[in-house]
C-alpha positions as CSV (number, residue, x, y, z in Angstrom):
1,M,105.3,120.9,77.0
2,T,102.8,123.4,78.2
3,M,100.2,122.4,80.9
4,S,97.5,124.1,82.9
5,V,97.0,123.3,86.5
6,R,94.5,124.6,88.9
7,L,95.9,125.2,92.4
8,D,94.0,126.0,95.6
9,R,94.8,129.3,97.3
10,K,97.1,127.8,100.0
11,T,99.1,125.9,97.4
12,Q,99.4,129.0,95.1
13,I,100.8,131.1,98.1
14,V,103.4,128.3,98.9
15,L,104.4,128.1,95.2
16,D,104.8,131.9,95.0
17,R,106.9,131.9,98.2
18,L,109.1,129.1,97.0
19,S,109.7,130.7,93.7
20,R,110.4,134.0,95.1
21,E,112.8,132.8,97.9
22,G,114.7,130.4,95.5
23,G,114.9,132.9,92.7
24,R,113.4,130.4,90.4
25,S,110.3,130.4,88.0
26,K,107.1,128.6,89.3
27,S,107.7,126.1,86.5
28,A,111.2,125.3,87.8
29,V,109.8,124.8,91.5
30,I,107.0,122.5,90.2
31,R,109.6,120.5,88.0
32,Q,111.8,120.0,91.0
33,A,109.0,118.9,93.2
34,I,108.0,116.3,90.6
35,H,111.5,115.2,90.3
36,D,111.9,114.8,94.1
37,M,108.7,112.8,94.3
38,T,109.6,110.4,91.5
39,R,113.1,109.8,93.0
40,G,111.4,108.2,96.0
41,E,109.4,106.0,93.7
42,D,112.5,104.8,91.9
43,K,114.0,103.7,95.2
44,D,110.8,101.9,96.2
45,R,110.8,100.2,92.7
46,K,114.4,99.0,93.1
47,R,113.7,97.8,96.5
48,T,110.7,95.6,95.2
49,E,112.8,94.5,92.1
50,S,115.7,93.2,94.1
51,S,117.3,89.9,93.4
52,L,116.5,86.7,95.3
53,Y,119.8,86.9,97.0
54,D,119.1,90.5,98.2
55,R,115.8,89.4,99.6
56,M,117.3,86.3,101.3
57,L,120.4,88.2,102.7
58,P,118.8,88.8,106.2
59,F,118.3,85.1,106.6
60,I,121.7,83.8,105.2
61,G,123.8,82.3,108.0
62,R,121.0,82.9,110.5
63,I,119.5,79.4,110.6
64,R,120.5,77.2,113.6
65,S,121.2,73.6,112.9
66,N,121.4,72.4,116.5
67,G,125.1,71.4,116.1
68,T,124.7,69.5,112.8
69,L,127.3,70.4,110.3
70,L,125.2,71.3,107.3
71,S,128.0,72.7,105.1
72,G,130.3,69.7,105.3
73,D,130.6,66.9,102.9
74,W,127.1,67.2,101.6
75,R,127.7,65.4,98.3
76,S,128.6,62.0,100.0
77,R,125.7,62.3,102.4
78,W,123.3,62.9,99.4
79,K,124.7,59.9,97.5
80,K,124.4,57.7,100.7
81,R,120.7,58.9,101.1
82,I,119.8,58.2,97.5
83,R,121.5,54.8,97.5
84,E,119.5,53.9,100.7
85,R,116.3,55.0,99.2
86,N,116.8,53.2,95.9
87,F,118.0,49.9,97.4
88,T,115.6,49.5,100.3
């Protein structure tokens, strides 16, 4: 696809220098610059589209329970609570 872009003098000088020093066409320099810019966006997008587990990972195992064993026999504790609630 052919495009026409207006550049200010300073940008044109930088583009000419990058093209000359890299031995590439101006189009190749511009394509590479766009590619480099969008690669950063992909990383940001992936970071915001992470799973719930990935977002919660910094907090997993970090909550203090003041000595209470929260990961123990939770099933029997919940059954006991439900029975107490239903029968009182």
